[in-house]
N, C-alpha and C positions, 0 to 999 in steps of 0.2 A: 556224227563221224565214224569215219571205216574202221573195221577192229583191227589189231594189232596184235601178233602172235603175243601172249603176255612173258616169255623169256627177250625177245627182242623189246619190249615195250621197259622191263628190267634192268636189260644186259648192260653193264658201261661197255664205255667207250674202248674198242681193241687196242690195247695199251700199245703196241706200237704204231700206232695212228699219231698221238702225242707228239712221241718223237719225232716222227717223217713231218708233222708241224712244224716243231722244232728245226725244224734241220731247212726248210723251205722257206722259213721267215727270212735264215742269215744266207739262203742262196741268194734271195729277190734281191735284199740289200747287197749282191755284190759281196759276199764275204767268204772266205775259204772253208769249206767242211772237208774232214777228214771224218768220214762214214764207218766206225766201228760198232754202226747198231746190228742190223738184221743179218741172219747168215748169209748174203747172198754174195759170194766172191766175184771181186773184179777182171780176175784174173782169164784171159779169154780160154773158152768152151775149146778142146783140140779140133782143129782145121779136119781131120777125118770125120766125124761125128757131126757136123757143119755140112762136110759133101753127101753121108749118108740120108742126109733130111731133105737138101737140095733136089738128091738123086731120086729118094723116094715119093717127089712129087708128081703123080700122075694127070693126065691132061682129063679126066672125070675122077674126082673122089667121091665116093661114095661112101654109105656110115658105116664104122666100124664094128668090129668084134667088141664089145663090151669087155669078156673074157681075156681078149688080146691076139694077136696072131699067135700062129703054131709061132714062127719065126723067132719069135720073142720070149715065148716061155722055152722055148728049145735054148736059148740064147743064157737065158736066166737058170735057167738047171745048169746048166753050164760052169759057169760061174761061181754057184751054189756049190756043187763038183768041188772044183779046183782050190776056192779057197778058203773051204770046212769040210771037206772031203764027205760031204752027203749027201746023198743018190735022192732024190726027187723026181716024180712023176709030168713031165713039164704038162702031161693033158688033165689030172686029174689035182695036182698039189699047188699049181700056180696062178695066178691071176694077174690079170695088169691093172695096175691103176692109173690116178693121173696126180704124182707122185703120192708122197705120204699124207697129205694136209687130209682130200678129201675120203680117202679110205677111213682115217685118222674120227674124223667126223662121222661117217655113216654106219661104223663097225656096231654100233647099239644099236640103231634101226634093227639089226639082223640079228642078235642076242640077247636083249636086253627084251625079259615078260615079265610085265609089271603086274599082271592077274598072278598070277604063280609064287610070287615074293623075289622072285629074282632080278631085282630092280637096280642095283648098285654097282658104279662103277669104282672101282677104287684106282687111284692113279697118282703120281708121284707131282708134289712140291717143293721148292721151284720146279718147272717142269715147262713143256707147252702146253699152252693154255686151249687149243682145241679137244684136250682129251675131255677137258670139264664142261666145255660148251655143246661140241656134239652130244654130251651126256644128258642138258638140261633140254635139249630142243627135243630132244627124244622122250622127256618126262619119267626118265632117268632121277636116282640120289646119286649126284656125284659125292663118292668120300674121298679127299686130297689129303695123303699121308706127308707131311715132311718131312725132308731130308735135310742131314745136317753134314756138316764137317765130323762129329762128335760121334755116328752113324756110320760112316764112312759114305754117306749116300746113297745110303742101303735101302729100298722098299722092301719091309721085313712083316706080307700078310700074316704072318705064324701068329705075330704079335696082337694083331686086330680084334678087339672083342668078339668070342660068337656070335651075339646078337647080328654084328655088322658080317663076320666071315657066312653068314649061312644064304645072306642075300646075296652075294657077289656074282655078279652074269659076267663079267669083263676086268681081268685085271692087268693094267697098264705097268710095262716097267721098259723104262729107254737107259742103255749103255748101250758104250759109251756114252754118260751120261749128258744132257742140253738144260741145263747152262753151265756146270761145275765142269765137263770131262771128266768125269771120276770111270771107273773102268770097274765090273764087276767079277771076282775073283770064282774059278770054277767051281769049287766047294758049294757058292751060294746061287749060281745058275742051276746048279743038278737039284739042290733046295728046293729049290721054285717048283722046275718041272714036273716033282714030284706032287708038290703042295697043289696045284693046278688038277694032277689028276686025280689024286683022291679027293677034294671039294668039288671037283663037276665043274670045274670054273674052268674060261674061256681069254689062257694068258696070250696077253698083247704085246709083244714085243717090237719094240720103235728102235729097228737097227739100220736109222740112217745115216750114223757118222761111226760105222763098226769096218769102213777102207779111212776114214782120218786119223792118222794114227803116225807116231814114229817110235823104234825099236823094234817088242813083241809084238803083233797083231791081236786084236780083239780075236775074241770066240764069239758066237752064236747062238741062240738058245736050240736051233736046228741042231747042232751036234747032240741033244743031249733026249732027241727023241720026235716026234711032232703031234703025238697024242695031245687035241685039248691045244693046239699050240699054233698063232699065226705071227709069222716075223715079218716084217714091214720093210721092203728094202725102197731107197730112191737113186737117179741117176742125177739129180739137184746137186748133191755134198762131193760126191766120189766123183763125177765129172764134168763140174761143171753146169749143169745143166739147170739151174732153176727153174729157168723159164720156158722151158721144154713142158716140163709137167709132165714126170713120165718116172714110175718105179711099177713095183709090182709087189705084192703079196705070194708068201710058201709057207707049209705047213700041210694040216693036217685036211685029209682031203675032203671028209663031211663037210666039215668048217667052212674050208674054199668052195665046196658048191653054196652053202648058201649064202654064203657073200654076192658069189656068182648068178644066184637068181635075185637078190634085189639089184645089182649096178642096172640090168637095162631100165628098172623103173626112175634111176635118177636123172637121166640121160647125158653117162659123164663119160663116156667109150674114147678112150685116147686118140687122135687121127692116127692115119695110116702112115704118112710119113713121118711121124713121133716118134712112132715105134718103131722104123725101119732106124731112125736113129740114137734109139735106143737097144736096139739089135747089134747094133753096131758097138757101142759102148758096153754093153755087159759082154760083149766076145774078146774085148780086150783088158790086160793089167798094164802094161806098159805105161799108160796115158796117169796111171793112177799112183804110180812109184815118181815118176819125174811132178806131179803136182803136192805131195807129199813131200817132197823135199824140196820148194817153197814154202807148203806152211811151216815148215821146221824152219828153217831160215828167219821165218817173221818169228815163229812161238819163242825163236833165238834171244829174237830183239827184245819183246816185252817180257822175259823169265829174270833177262841183265835188268832192265829198268826196273822192273818192280823188285828185284832182290838191295838193287841199289838204292830203293827210299824204304826199303823195311815196312813192303806192305804184301800182307799175305794174300797167297792167290792158292788157285786148283786149277787144275787141264795141263799138267806140265808137259804130256806127250799123246794126247787122244782128243780128237775133236778140233775144231779151229776156234777153239772158244776160251776165254781164261776168265775166270770166276775170282774176284777180288773183295777185300776187304777197305770197304771207304777210310780213307784214313781218319781218326781223331773223333771217332764214333758219330759221325753226321749222317743223317740220315741217307739214305742213299739218290733219292730224286734230286734234293739239293745238289748233292753232290756231281750229280752229272748235267742240272741243268748249270750250276758254277762253269763246269767245267767248258760245256758247250760256250759257254757267252765267253768265255776267256779264249777260247781257244780255235774255236771252230772243230773238236773232239768230239764225235758223237758215241756216247758210250747207254750202254740201257741199264737202268735202275733193278734190283733186285727184287723187288718188290713186285712187278711188270710181269716175273713170272713166279706170283704166287705166295704164301706160309714159306719161310724158312729163310725166302731171299731178304730180311732187314738189313740193314746195313752192309749189304752186298750191290757189288753192280757185275756185269758183264762185257767184256770185248772179245767183237769177233775180228780173227785174223784175217777181211776181205778186203781192203784195201793193196794196193802194189805195194813193193816190197819198202820203193822209195818213199814212199807218203806214209808207209809205216816207221820210219827211219827222222821224216820229218815231223811225227804228230810227235812220237817220244821226245824229240826236243823242244817240242813245243810246253810241251805237258813237264817235262822237265822243268824248264823255267819257272814255270806256272809255281808249280811246288814250290818251289824257292822264294818266292815272295814274297 
């Protein structure tokens, strides 16, 4: 028999695949589905971005630059200056990525040094599962830290045992946080950047939801300096471009250079026409405000519903996720499956995001507003039955 990579051989099925399979069973049976599962908004991508994509297709489509076009990097730098008041050099401190998932998976291949003992990646759970899978495929040690409402969903690496801290190569944080929607206070982020510098750790900040909010705008770790720091940004959530697969990394010039040396070996450079659409997206802020207004309306509907049902929840004003306590102390997977079978409403059990998700589940505010209203009515009726 052909050999199989041991991590792949022992890797559990990607959790969202199970959700998609259950959803497909209902669709195949011609039953209604209200998909609050994957964070893939159904609101249309702004027209000017679609136009930039179409206009960017040339008669000859050549190999793209793995680091990204100068125009894209300049647009990203302009966005960072407008949004966070930070000045970065687009030539040395910014690099393109195919969304954030590609970079998250590959960064351990750039910064883990197993032979020297820097073999550990620390990451939050519940959280994005790719923090762990990229580490494991790279041969590193994946060290998840459970975040709970009791610790305000803050990952505090200085509380880890010294024997763990000495082996950390990469420390992942994600604020606003998926799946809880939690924000991080300025004092915490300041302490985090100081810790990474003192410990010689690559601090990776997944900031893909930093532009999905209402009220006060979330802040970036870039506001506290770039030393030992890589931040990740994506067009997916900010601009409704999940299928375009476009984002960028920004931060420490030496770290960006190291990642940029890795990327040509992976064959994942972003097509030129996609980068032209992304350049248009990063150059405009008005469409973000419009999208946030829609998410706010959806969020208000679910806040009202959860409050009326006395269901505890988090994520009141950031990300487009709501993280809720499953009623009656039921296990999350059974509750989500019963809800799906009875109403067609797709939610994600908290355990799919790792330790700390027990007894919780996630709603992604991705269907159109009218579908949200219809789903809530069905959910309320089911809960009362």
